[in-house]
N, C-alpha and C positions, 0 to 999 in steps of 0.2 A: 617212549621218547619219539620215535618216528611219528607216531600218531599225533602227538602234541605239535611237532613241527608242521604237519600237514594242516592241522586246524588253524595255527597262527598264520600260515600261508594263505589259506582260504579266507580268513577274516581280513587279512591285508588287501586281498584282491577285491573283496566286497566294499571295503572303504574307498578304494581307488575308483570303483565302478559308480559308487554313489556320488563321489566328488566330481567325477567327469559329467555325470548326469545333471548334477545341480548347476554346472557352468554351462551346458549346452541346451538345457531346456529353456526356450524362450518365454519371457514374462508377458503376460497379457498386456494389452495396449492400456486399458483401463481396469483397475481392480475395483469391481462394483461393490465389494463388500466395504471399501473404505467410504463409500458415500453415506454409511450409516454412522460414521464417526463425527461426533459433535464438533470437535476443534476444527475439522476441515470446513464445516459450514460457517463457523465463526469467522475464520479466515477468508471464506468467500464473500460474507457480507461486509467485512471490514474493507475489502478491496472494492466491493461494489459501491458503498456509501462514500468512501474515500475518492474514487474517480468522479462522482458527482461533484464533490467539493473542489477538487483540483481543476476540474473543466471550468467550473464557475469562476475561480480565481483567474485562470489563464484567459478566459473569455471576456471577463466583465470588469477586471481591475483597471484596465487602460481606459475603457469606455466611461467608467465611473468618475474618472478625473475631469472630463469635459464639463461636467455639471458645475465645477468650481472655477472654470476658466483656465485651467492649466493648458500650456500649449502643447500642440501635437508632438512636437520634438521632445519635449520633457517626458510626456506620457509614454512615448515609444521606448524610452529607455527602461521602463519598469520590467518588461520581460527580460531585457538583457541582465539587469540586475539579479533577477530571480534565478536566471540560468547560470550565471557566474557563482553566486552563492550557493546554488543547488550542487555544483560541481565541488565546492569546498565542503559542503554538508555530507556528501557521500563519503569523503575520507574521514571526516569526524565521526559519523555515525558507525562506520566500519570499525574505526579504533575503539569506539565505545562499546560496541557489540562484543569485540574481543576481550576487553578489560572488564565489562560489568555483565551484561546480558542482552542478547538480541531482543528479547521480549520486553524488557524495560526500555530499551531505545525505541522500539515500536510504539509502546503505550506513551512515552513522552512525546513522540512525533504526532500521535493522535491527538493527544490532549492539547498540545501547543497549537494546532491547526485552529481549534475553536476558540482558544484564548485569543489569539492574534486577530482572529476575524472580528470578533466582538469588541476588543480593546483598542484595535488600531484601524481596521478597515471601515467598519461602521460609523465611528465618529470622525473619520478623517475629512478634513477641510482644506488642507494644503499639501503641497508636494512632499514636504519632509515627512509627513505622517504616511503617505502612500509609498514613499521610497523605503521607509523603516519597515512597513508592513511586508513589502516584496522582498527585502533583505532577509527578515527573519523566516518568512515562509519558505524561501529557498534553502536557507541555512538549516533549518530544524525540521519544519514540517512536511517537507515533499520527499522525504526518504523512505516512504512506506514500500515502494515497489523494489527497493534494495534490501529492505530488512525482512519482508515477509518469506522470501525464499529461504533465508537463514533460519528463521523460526520454523518453517516447514521441515527443514532438514533435522533440526533438533526434536521435533515431534515424531517424525516418520522415518528419519534416516536417508541415506542416499539411494536406497534400492527403488523407492517409487517416486523420486523427486520429479522427474520429467512430466509424468501424467498428472501428478498432484499439483504441482506449480501451475501447469498448463490449465487445469481445471479452475484454480483459483483465479489466475489472471484473466480467464474468460469472463468473469463477472464484471471487469472493468469495461468491457464493450457494452454490456447491458447497462451500467451505470452511465457511461458517457452518452448513449443514445437517449435514455430516459431522463437523465439530468439536463441535458440541452433543451429538450422539449419543455420540461417543466419550468426551467429558468426563463426560457423565452416566453412562456405563457404568463409567468408572474410579472415580468418586467412590462409586458404589453398591457395586461389587464388589471393589475393590482398597483404597480408602481406608475403606470400610465407613462411610461418612458420618461420618468422624472429623476428623482434623486438615487435610485436603486436601493432604497431603504429595505423594502421587503426581500428583494433579490439577495441582499447581503445577509439578512436574518436567515433566510431560508438556508443559505450556504453555511452559515455558523451553526445552525441546528443540525444540519447534515454531519458536520465535523463532530459535534457533540455525541450524537447517535453512534458514530464510528468509534469514538474513544470508549463509550459505555459497552459497545459490543466487543471491542478488543479486550476490555478488562475482564471479561469472562475467561479469557485464556489463563489468567493468573490464578484461577481457582480449580 
């Protein structure tokens, strides 16, 4: 009987020691093994291509209105419209992510970006179409930055969320830099500083690639 009590006490002490060790051992800054995981790279390239498209919309939607003689004052309201609807979209996308699925919300956001670009921005010739495009982009399509961390938690849990999310968001830096140079080159040498047609098509194709890349997360 006494021997059994000693064994139970020893087992309890070992469990306590293991529990203490697991809480005091610092985690590595970056888990290099996670870099071999395919979903991580899918999210990386989703953010990369999406940042190219979002920077194109932010940088060129106002400039593209001038080709149709829209006043500067009206054109300057478009980023404000996008910002206001984006704030509302954050609330809506968060609610939808809770009720349905963060992955579904992300895929809808990615797909709608391409649809809105080709259906509204490309054929836009008046202020109403530009304003509608800006409204829908802010409301639905620009919530990727808020949804990707949720999807990341669902895939990897909270344990690695700082390093993994940081790695994914790093891709937006490369996307912004590469996208701005690419778009400027297209506008200067292909659009010849005219109607922005090829610039918008490039943006739409970028969004389509983003949506197709994100779709791989569903399989």
